[in-house]
C-alpha positions in Angstrom: -60.8 34.1 -8.8 -63.2 31.3 -8.3 -63.1 27.4 -7.8 -64.8 26.3 -10.8 -64.9 22.8 -11.5 -62.1 21.0 -13.6 -63.4 19.1 -16.6 -60.1 17.1 -17.4 -56.7 16.5 -15.3 -53.7 15.3 -16.6 -51.1 14.3 -14.3 -47.6 15.3 -16.5 -45.6 13.4 -13.7 -46.6 10.0 -12.3 -44.8 6.9 -11.7 -44.6 2.9 -11.6 -43.4 1.0 -8.9 -41.6 -1.7 -10.6 -41.1 -5.3 -9.3 -37.9 -5.4 -7.7 -37.0 -8.5 -9.4 -37.7 -7.2 -12.6 -34.0 -6.8 -13.5 -32.7 -10.0 -11.7 -35.1 -12.3 -13.7 -34.2 -10.7 -16.9 -30.5 -10.1 -16.6 -29.4 -12.3 -13.3 -28.0 -15.0 -15.9 -26.2 -12.5 -18.1 -24.3 -10.2 -15.3 -24.5 -11.9 -12.0 -23.8 -9.7 -9.2 -23.8 -6.7 -11.3 -27.2 -7.0 -11.8 -29.8 -4.5 -10.1 -31.3 -6.7 -7.6 -32.9 -7.1 -4.2 -30.5 -8.1 -1.4 -31.3 -8.8 2.4 -28.2 -7.6 4.0 -26.2 -4.7 3.9 -23.2 -3.6 6.2 -24.3 -6.4 8.8 -28.0 -5.4 8.8 -30.6 -7.5 7.8 -33.8 -6.0 5.8 -35.1 -5.2 2.2 -32.3 -3.4 0.4 -32.0 -2.9 -3.8 -28.6 -3.0 -5.3 -28.9 -0.3 -8.1 -25.8 -1.4 -9.9 -23.9 1.4 -8.1 -25.1 1.8 -4.5 -27.5 0.3 -2.0 -30.9 1.4 -1.1 -33.3 0.7 1.6 -36.7 -0.4 0.5 -39.4 1.7 2.1 -42.1 -0.4 3.5 -45.1 1.7 2.3 -48.0 -0.2 1.3 -50.8 2.0 1.4 -51.4 5.6 0.1 -53.4 8.1 2.2 -56.6 6.9 1.4 -55.8 3.2 2.5 -55.7 1.9 -0.9 -52.7 -0.5 -1.9 -50.5 1.8 -3.8 -48.0 -0.6 -4.4 -50.1 -3.1 -6.5 -51.4 0.5 -8.5 -47.7 0.9 -9.0 -47.2 -2.2 -10.8 -50.8 -3.8 -11.8 -52.3 -1.8 -14.6 -55.9 -2.5 -14.1 -55.3 -1.3 -10.4 -53.7 1.8 -11.6 -56.9 2.8 -14.1 -59.2 2.1 -11.2 -57.3 4.5 -9.1 -57.4 7.3 -12.2 -61.3 6.6 -12.1 -61.6 7.0 -8.5 -59.2 10.1 -8.3 -60.9 11.7 -11.4 -57.5 11.8 -13.3 -58.0 11.2 -16.9 -54.4 10.7 -18.2 -51.2 10.0 -16.5 -47.5 10.5 -18.0 -46.0 7.6 -16.6 -42.1 7.7 -15.2 -40.0 5.1 -13.3 -39.3 4.7 -9.6 -36.5 2.2 -9.1 -34.4 3.5 -12.4 -33.9 6.9 -10.9 -31.5 5.8 -8.7 -30.0 3.1 -11.3 -29.0 5.9 -13.7 -26.1 7.0 -11.2 -24.6 3.3 -11.7 -21.1 3.6 -13.1 -21.7 0.1 -15.1 -22.8 1.3 -18.2 -23.2 -1.9 -20.0 -25.5 -3.2 -17.3 -27.2 0.2 -16.8 -28.3 0.1 -20.9 -29.7 -3.3 -20.7 -31.4 -2.5 -17.2 -32.9 0.4 -19.1 -34.0 -1.6 -22.2 -35.4 -4.5 -19.7 -37.7 -1.4 -17.9 -38.7 0.2 -21.2 -39.9 -3.2 -22.4 -41.9 -3.6 -19.1 -43.3 0.0 -19.2 -44.7 -0.6 -22.5 -46.5 -3.5 -21.6 -47.8 -2.0 -18.5 -49.3 1.2 -20.2 -50.5 -1.1 -23.5 -53.4 -2.0 -21.0 -54.7 1.2 -21.6 -52.8 3.5 -23.9 -55.1 6.5 -23.9 -54.8 6.9 -20.0 -51.1 5.4 -19.5 -48.6 7.1 -21.4 -45.2 6.0 -21.0 -42.0 8.1 -20.9 -38.9 5.6 -21.8 -35.6 5.6 -19.5 -32.3 6.3 -21.5 -29.2 6.3 -20.0 -26.6 9.0 -22.0 -23.1 6.9 -21.5 -23.4 6.7 -25.3 -25.1 9.2 -27.5 -25.2 6.8 -30.5 -26.7 4.0 -28.3 -29.3 6.4 -26.7 -30.3 7.4 -30.1 -31.3 4.0 -31.1 -33.0 3.4 -27.8 -34.8 6.4 -28.3 -36.0 5.4 -31.9 -36.9 1.7 -30.7 -39.3 3.5 -28.2 -40.9 6.0 -30.4 -41.5 3.3 -32.7 -44.1 1.7 -30.2 -45.8 4.9 -29.2 -43.5 6.3 -26.3 -44.1 9.8 -26.0 -40.9 11.2 -24.2 -37.7 10.2 -22.7 -36.0 10.6 -19.3 -32.1 10.9 -19.5 -29.4 11.4 -16.6 -30.2 14.9 -14.8 -26.8 15.8 -15.7 -23.8 14.0 -17.8 -23.1 10.5 -16.1 -19.7 10.4 -14.1 -16.9 10.4 -16.4 -18.5 11.4 -19.4 -18.3 14.9 -20.8 -21.0 17.7 -19.9 -23.7 17.6 -22.1 -22.8 20.6 -24.0 -20.3 18.9 -25.7 -21.0 18.3 -29.4 -21.0 14.3 -29.1 -24.4 14.5 -27.8 -25.9 16.6 -30.5 -26.9 13.4 -32.4 -29.1 12.9 -29.5 -30.5 16.2 -29.3 -31.0 16.8 -32.8 -33.3 13.3 -33.1 -35.0 14.3 -30.3 -36.0 17.8 -31.7 -36.6 16.2 -35.3 -39.3 13.8 -33.3 -41.0 16.6 -31.3 -40.0 14.3 -28.3 -39.7 16.0 -25.1 -36.7 15.2 -23.0 -37.0 15.2 -19.3 -34.8 16.0 -16.5 -36.3 14.4 -13.4 -35.2 15.0 -9.7 -33.1 11.8 -8.4 -31.6 11.1 -11.2 -28.4 13.3 -11.2 -25.4 13.1 -9.3 -26.9 13.3 -5.6 -28.5 10.2 -4.0 -32.0 10.2 -2.6 -31.5 10.7 0.8 -35.1 9.1 1.6 -33.4 5.8 0.9 -30.1 5.8 2.4 -29.1 2.4 3.8 -27.7 3.7 7.0 -28.3 6.4 9.9 -24.8 7.7 9.3 -25.5 8.6 5.7 -29.2 9.8 6.4 -27.8 12.7 8.8 -26.4 14.1 5.7 -29.5 14.0 4.1 -30.8 17.4 4.4 -28.3 19.1 2.7 -28.0 16.2 -0.1 -31.6 16.8 -0.4 -31.0 20.5 -1.4 -28.1 19.8 -3.5 -30.2 17.6 -5.5 -32.7 19.9 -6.0 -30.4 22.7 -6.9 -28.5 20.5 -9.4 -31.3 21.4 -12.0 -29.9 24.8 -12.2 -26.2 23.8 -12.9 -27.1 21.7 -15.7 -29.5 24.5 -17.2 -27.2 27.2 -16.9 -23.8 25.5 -18.1 -25.3 23.2 -20.8 -28.8 23.9 -22.1 -28.7 27.6 -21.9 -25.0 29.2 -21.9 -23.5 25.9 -23.1 -25.6 26.2 -26.4 -27.8 23.4 -26.4 -31.1 25.2 -26.9 -29.6 27.4 -29.4 -28.1 24.7 -31.9 -31.5 22.5 -31.3 -34.2 25.4 -31.5 -36.8 22.6 -31.5 -35.9 20.6 -28.4 -38.4 20.6 -25.8 -37.0 20.1 -22.3 -39.2 19.4 -19.2 -37.7 19.8 -15.8 -39.9 17.4 -13.5 -40.3 17.5 -9.7 -38.2 20.1 -8.8 -41.4 22.5 -8.0 -41.3 25.8 -9.6 -40.6 28.4 -6.9 -36.7 28.6 -7.3 -37.6 29.5 -10.8 -37.7 33.7 -10.5 -34.5 33.2 -8.5 -32.7 31.5 -11.2 -33.8 33.7 -13.8 -32.7 36.8 -12.1 -29.4 35.1 -11.8 -29.4 34.4 -15.4 -29.9 38.0 -16.3 -27.1 39.0 -14.0 -24.7 36.8 -15.4 -25.7 38.1 -19.3 -25.9 41.6 -18.4 -23.0 42.4 -15.6 -20.8 39.1 -15.5 -20.7 37.9 -19.2 -17.2 39.4 -19.6 -15.5 38.2 -16.5 -17.2 34.5 -16.9 -16.2 34.6 -20.5 -19.9 33.7 -21.3 -20.7 32.2 -24.5 -23.1 34.7 -26.5 -26.4 33.1 -26.6 -29.5 34.1 -28.9 -32.0 35.0 -26.7 -32.2 36.9 -23.4 -31.3 34.2 -20.8 -34.2 34.0 -18.7 -36.3 33.5 -21.9 -35.2 30.2 -22.3 -37.2 29.4 -19.3 -40.1 30.9 -20.4 -40.4 29.6 -23.8 -37.9 26.4 -24.3 -38.6 24.8 -21.0 -41.5 23.2 -19.3 -41.9 23.2 -15.6 -43.3 20.6 -13.5 -45.2 21.3 -10.2 -47.1 19.3 -7.5 -48.1 21.0 -4.6 -45.6 24.2 -4.5 -47.0 26.5 -2.0 -45.4 29.4 -3.8 -46.6 28.3 -7.1 -48.9 31.3 -7.4 -45.9 33.9 -7.3 -44.1 31.8 -9.8 -46.2 31.1 -12.4 -46.7 34.9 -13.8 -42.9 35.2 -13.7 -42.8 31.8 -15.9 -45.8 31.8 -17.9 -48.9 29.4 -17.4 -48.3 28.1 -20.6 -44.8 26.5 -19.4 -45.9 24.8 -16.1 -47.0 21.0 -15.8 -49.4 19.8 -12.8 -48.2 16.1 -11.8 -49.6 14.0 -9.0 -46.3 12.1 -8.4 -48.8 9.2 -7.9 -48.1 6.7 -6.3 -45.3 8.5 -4.1 -46.1 9.5 -0.5 -47.0 13.2 -1.5 -49.5 12.9 -4.1 -52.9 13.6 -4.2 -55.2 10.6 -4.3 -59.1 11.4 -4.3 -61.3 13.7 -5.6 -58.3 15.5 -7.6 -60.2 18.0 -9.8 -61.5 19.6 -6.5 -58.2 19.8 -4.5 -56.5 21.1 -7.9 -59.1 23.8 -8.2 -58.7 24.8 -4.7 -54.7 25.0 -5.0 -54.7 27.1 -8.4 -57.9 29.2 -7.7 -55.8 32.4 -8.1 -55.2 31.6 -11.8 -57.9 32.5 -14.3 -59.9 29.5 -15.7 -57.9 29.2 -19.2 -54.6 29.4 -17.1 -55.3 26.5 -14.7 -57.0 24.4 -17.3 -53.8 25.0 -19.1 -51.4 23.8 -16.2 -53.5 20.9 -15.1 -54.4 19.1 -18.4 -53.9 21.5 -21.5 -50.0 22.1 -21.5 -49.4 18.0 -21.2 -51.9 17.3 -23.8 -50.3 19.9 -26.3 -46.6 18.9 -25.5 -47.3 15.2 -25.4 -49.5 15.3 -28.1 -52.4 13.4 -26.5 
């Protein structure tokens, strides 16, 4: 294959960097110490920490991207973000949260729902600066499916193109396969709205931000467990749990897990369906289990070095490239050239689909 220039690039997974005082300014008088906020001391150590509503995370002192730009400002000032896009050669970004990924693990549903509404309002204003280039994805906690439907509708009415939910059902709530969530899946399917399961929003913490060295020692195993959590939710809830059968128009996005795990996962799905169904007492599903991954789920990739081995297995039509900007692993300059090199083994049509066309179709850009 050749490295032909790429005419259009859409990042299907980019992020804002919310001002850390966003929630305190909006909710502090209402919720007091229950409010997600900055704190300056934790377990006897001074520094900059963020209370998520359930945990405390160290704030990382990353102020510059790999090219020396102020990535923090590009995370919360839309004019800086548009300038970055022009410099990097990115046409459109699908915008996700940063700070609310950890907040979704909070057990305080009342505060979390209020915090999500504050964030969604702030993101709306951020993306309204240039709604053609900045596409907002709402954060919707799933503690109360009826509330979640209302918040989905509130944001769809003002142009949001998708919603990110907890990676798995919140602690203390039934699994997603429980029928009480069906009202949410049905509404998303009816609206054609993609629903995202994003890494870092599930039951495992983000080890990059642990507050203490003792916690950090457990980081490698927790990171691996967090990445593997997506397989548990897909298998138990969306595939064998019957969600995708009950809601055939539902669009599901798995974001920031990379894609090289998918062939192994599809093999295990097939093995369970063929050789273990009786012993596992599996629910009978409408399709071959691996085919849900090929037709019903979209998969985010950033810089997976094994992507070329995986894309033929899952299909180029289901893969969405994302930059992860402004997080530290992201591509920051000359993105079209970098992507042409990264996806040089794809034919031009498949490459252009992965780096722009699939996202444009999925999010109706």
